Every structure is written in structure tokens, then in C-alpha cells.
VMD Tcl script that draws the C-alpha trace (Angstrom):
set ca {
  {-18.25 66.09 115.06}
  {-20.81 65.94 112.27}
  {-20.23 63.81 109.13}
  {-22.13 64.36 105.93}
  {-21.74 61.96 103.01}
  {-21.86 63.74 99.67}
  {-20.83 60.91 97.38}
  {-19.22 57.52 97.61}
  {-15.71 59.05 97.50}
  {-16.38 62.42 99.17}
  {-17.68 63.57 102.61}
  {-17.51 66.61 104.81}
  {-16.88 66.79 108.57}
  {-17.78 69.76 110.75}
  {-16.50 70.28 114.24}
  {-15.75 73.22 116.67}
  {-12.38 74.63 117.57}
  {-11.44 77.10 120.30}
  {-9.02 78.92 117.98}
  {-11.24 79.86 114.92}
  {-14.75 78.53 115.37}
  {-16.23 75.92 113.11}
  {-13.81 73.73 111.07}
  {-15.06 72.21 107.90}
  {-12.96 69.28 106.49}
  {-13.64 67.99 102.96}
  {-12.38 64.46 102.58}
  {-11.82 62.89 99.21}
  {-10.96 59.18 98.54}
  {-8.82 58.78 95.49}
  {-8.86 55.68 93.25}
  {-5.45 54.77 94.68}
  {-7.07 54.44 98.18}
  {-5.41 57.52 99.54}
  {-7.52 60.13 101.36}
  {-6.96 63.82 100.86}
  {-8.32 66.10 103.56}
  {-8.76 69.98 103.30}
  {-9.69 71.73 106.49}
  {-10.73 75.44 106.67}
  {-12.31 77.99 109.10}
  {-13.89 80.37 106.60}
  {-15.52 78.62 103.73}
  {-17.38 81.73 102.43}
  {-14.34 83.82 101.72}
  {-11.68 83.75 99.01}
  {-8.15 83.29 100.27}
  {-9.26 81.49 103.39}
  {-6.60 79.51 105.35}
  {-6.53 75.91 104.52}
  {-4.80 72.87 106.05}
  {-4.06 69.89 103.79}
  {-2.99 66.38 104.47}
  {-2.95 62.89 102.80}
  {-3.06 59.41 104.27}
  {-4.26 55.83 103.70}
  {-6.42 56.36 106.80}
  {-9.20 59.03 106.54}
  {-9.25 59.81 110.26}
  {-5.51 60.39 110.30}
  {-5.70 62.61 107.21}
  {-8.43 64.71 109.01}
  {-6.41 65.14 112.12}
  {-3.28 66.14 110.20}
  {-5.16 68.59 108.04}
  {-6.62 70.29 111.17}
  {-3.11 70.34 112.67}
  {-1.77 72.05 109.50}
  {-4.76 74.48 109.54}
  {-3.98 75.53 113.15}
  {-0.34 75.99 112.18}
  {-1.32 78.24 109.20}
  {-3.77 80.16 111.34}
  {-1.18 80.99 113.91}
  {1.34 82.13 111.26}
  {-1.14 84.61 109.76}
}
mol new
graphics top color blue
foreach p $ca { graphics top sphere $p radius 0.5 }
foreach p [lrange $ca 0 end-1] q [lrange $ca 1 end] { graphics top cylinder $p $q radius 0.2 }
display resetview
């Protein structure tokens, strides 16, 4: 898993998945302390499948957004 810090409240994580290839997760820290995570397989196409999750723990938000992404991927 590769983490790239963009700003104080935003970073990206890249990892590999057997289902769809490389997953990119964008993680935002809101002023309230909640983390929002958006995971996707195809970042260069409009209408790509996205998994979304929120949590007070960034790692948990990442895991849940990936889980939501896999669920969406299987349904399409």
C-alpha cells in the first residue's frame, strides 16, 4: 500500500486488488474529525464505480470504502 500526502487534510492511498486492479482511495479529514474515503478502480473515466465510507478512524474508512467498491463492482 502506497500513501501519498497531498495536504494536511487530504491524502491518497494506492493498492492492488485481484478483482479490478489498482485501487486508489482518496481520504479527506473534515474539520469535525471525521474521515471520508472514496475508493475507485478507474480514475481516468467518467462514471467509474466508487465506494464511499466515513469514520472517525481513517484506516477503517479506507477498508469500508474498499468493501463498498467491491460490492458495487460485483453488482455492475
